C-alpha positions, 0 to 999 in steps of 0.5 A, spaced: 504 472 552 509 472 546 507 474 538 511 472 532 510 476 527 512 473 519 514 477 515 518 484 515 514 488 510 510 495 512 504 491 516 509 486 520 514 492 522 508 496 525 505 491 529 512 491 532 512 497 534 504 497 536 506 491 540 512 493 543 509 500 545 504 495 549 509 492 552 507 485 548 514 481 547 514 480 540 519 477 534 519 478 527 521 473 521 523 475 514 524 470 509 529 475 505 536 475 507 537 483 506 532 488 507 533 493 501 529 499 498 526 495 493 519 497 490 516 504 488 512 510 491 506 509 496 502 513 499 501 514 507 494 517 508 491 521 514 488 515 517 495 511 518 499 517 519 495 518 525 497 511 528 504 511 525 505 518 529 502 516 535 508 510 534 513 516 534 515 515 527 511 519 522 515 524 523 522 520 520 517 518 514 515 525 513 523 527 512 523 522 507 518 522 503 513 528 500 507 532 503 502 531 498 498 537 497 493 536 492 490 530 488 488 532 480 486 529 475 487 530 467 484 527 461 490 524 456 490 530 453 492 533 459 486 537 461 485 538 467 479 535 470 478 536 477 483 538 483 482 537 491 486 539 497 490 533 501 492 531 507 493 538 512 491 542 506 484 538 506 484 540 513 486 534 516 489 533 522 496 529 519 499 530 512 498 524 507 506 523 505 508 520 499 514 516 499 518 511 496 516 504 499 524 502 501 524 508 504 518 507 509 521 499 510 527 502 512 524 507 517 520 502 520 526 497 521 531 502 524 525 504 529 524 497 531 531 495 532 532 500 536 526 499 541 526 491 541 533 491 540 538 488 534 536 481 534 528 482 534 528 482 527 531 475 524 532 475 517 533 470 512 528 465 516 522 462 512 516 460 516 513 454 513 508 451 516 504 453 524 502 447 527 497 450 533 497 444 540 491 449 543 496 452 548 501 455 544 503 455 536 509 451 534 512 454 527 516 450 522 522 455 520 527 454 515 533 458 514 534 460 506 541 460 506 542 453 508 535 449 508 536 447 515 529 446 518 527 448 526 521 450 531 519 456 534 513 457 538 508 462 540 502 464 544 500 468 538 502 468 530 501 473 526 502 473 518 504 478 515 508 475 509 505 478 503 501 476 497 505 469 497 503 468 504 506 462 506 500 461 512 494 463 508 496 457 503 496 452 509 489 454 511 487 455 504 491 450 499 485 450 494 485 458 493 484 459 486 489 464 482 489 471 483 483 475 479 486 479 474 483 486 472 485 486 466 490 491 467 498 490 467 502 496 470 509 498 469 511 502 475 518 506 476 522 512 479 525 518 475 529 524 478 525 530 475 524 537 476 518 540 481 511 540 476 506 543 478 505 544 486 511 540 487 506 535 492 501 534 486 498 527 486 496 526 478 492 521 476 491 522 467 488 518 462 483 512 463 485 504 463 482 504 456 487 508 452 492 508 458 492 511 464 497 514 468 498 515 475 505 520 477 508 523 484 513 525 488 517 521 493 523 525 495 525 533 495 531 536 494 536 529 491 540 533 487 544 540 486 539 541 481 533 541 486 530 534 482 525 530 487 524 523 485 518 522 482 514 516 482 510 514 476 505 508 474 503 506 467 496 502 468 494 499 460 489 494 458 492 487 457 489 480 455 494 477 459 497 478 466 504 478 468 506 473 474 504 477 481 511 479 483 512 486 486 519 486 484 519 483 476 523 487 471 518 491 466 520 492 459 519 499 457 517 497 449 511 494 452 507 500 454 511 506 452 508 507 445 501 508 448 504 514 452 508 517 446 504 523 445 503 524 452 506 532 451 503 536 456 506 544 457 506 542 465 509 535 464 513 531 458 511 524 460 514 520 455 521 523 457 519 522 465 518 514 463 524 513 460 527 516 465 527 511 470 533 507 471 529 501 473 521 499 470 517 494 474 512 490 471 506 487 475 499 485 474 492 489 477 490 483 481 486 482 487 482 475 491 476 475 493 475 476 501 476 470 506 471 468 510 475 467 516 482 470 518 484 466 524 484 460 526 486 458 533 492 462 535 494 465 528 492 469 524 493 474 517 494 481 516 495 486 511 496 483 504 496 476 506 489 477 509 486 482 504 490 483 497 487 488 494 487 492 486 493 497 487 488 502 486 486 508 491 493 508 495 490 505 500 494 498 501 499 500 506 494 504 510 489 498 511 496 494 513 497 499 518 490 499 521 490 492 522 496 493 526 493 497 531 486 493 531 490 487 533 494 490 538 489 494 542 485 487 541 490 483 544 491 488 550 483 487 551 481 481 550 481 476 556 485 471 552 489 472 545 485 467 542 479 471 544 482 477 542 483 474 535 477 474 533 475 480 536 480 483 531 478 479 525 471 481 526 473 488 526 477 488 520 475 483 516 468 486 513 471 493 513 478 491 508 473 486 504 469 493 502 476 496 501 477 490 496 470 490 493 470 498 492 477 498 489 474 494 483 469 498 481 469 505 484 476 508 486 477 515 487 480 514 479 472 513 477 472 520 475 477 519 469 472 513 467 466 518 467 469 523 463 473 518 458 465 515 457 462 521 457 467 524 452 468 519 447 476 520 449 475 526 446 478 533 449 472 537 452 471 545 451 468 545 458 469 540 464 462 543 466 458 541 460 461 533 461 461 531 469 459 537 475 464 538 481 459 536 485 459 529 482 466 528 482 467 530 490 462 525 491 466 519 488 472 522 491 468 523 499 464 516 498 471 512 497 474 516 503 468 514 507 468 507 505 476 506 507 476 509 514 479 516 512 473 520 512 475 527 514 471 528 520 471 520 522 480 521 522 480 528 526 474 525 530 479 519 532 485 525 534 
């Protein structure tokens, strides 16, 4: 058996490490001519870090990221709404890591090349289509530099080629456009002095009047002891931007919403203006698919289940996919049965996360405060919403996303 992995993102590279550890030969094809540290921050939740630790890469990621210590919610006036510990401080056996997406990808890439060989990841190789004859899969591959096409063969193809997956489009050619949530987000990273605990993940405001997500992703980046701080500005907009993770955004399109966000713990407009580059992305997802697997070809990560980026959970679900596919290939009597077992485990689980991200992610806490106060300052948060109700919102999401503490620690 050999596996062809399409796409060298977080899901594809994690899958390559999983397969290598299982003794299953694989190779990764990536359309980009080079992998560079693009994008902004992501969070690796404890259930994903547990798997990455088993692959002996979690320590490397901790070294380049920040161990997140708490989740903190504020209204748009800078008033504290709710605080809870995260990761090890919450009793998990593994940390939550806030880290630049590019650092994750390049760390995983280095590990793949060390263990599988320098030629294990082929760059500038775009997969155009797959053809399964019942015994093996012929994969049409285009050289992105020359346009020349060739064919590679594999027992199994795992399409980890992201939100613009060519393999998904092959099996669902009439699928409609992405579903727009009505919210556009702008992202950036800014050198900034540590704020709050120095390891806080902040969610502030609400979508109807502007919302921010802010957390550090690198420590000690200069002699002044500053961190690299990731920020995400989310604003309701009638028309979506083009769905491209690397689309350049414009400050003037959203900065007015946050112009008066000057808190004693953070100057938000100054943080936004300090970014070297701003990226713009519509908060979109797609309805869960009826199936991912077609013979010996299956989908994984964003190619299988693109979700609204709320809940800090997209990358983690791809990591869980990779482990599930590896274990299915190890235990099933044949590869095609394995892919069906993988789909049966992960499709309903991720469909639940997609739907929950639409209606009740953790930042629903902020929605409740916004609506109950009429978007005005409060005297006592206890008069608005109880700590128990906010904790229940957070705990419910953890159960849906499979990082409930008891579940994660039980699987250690």
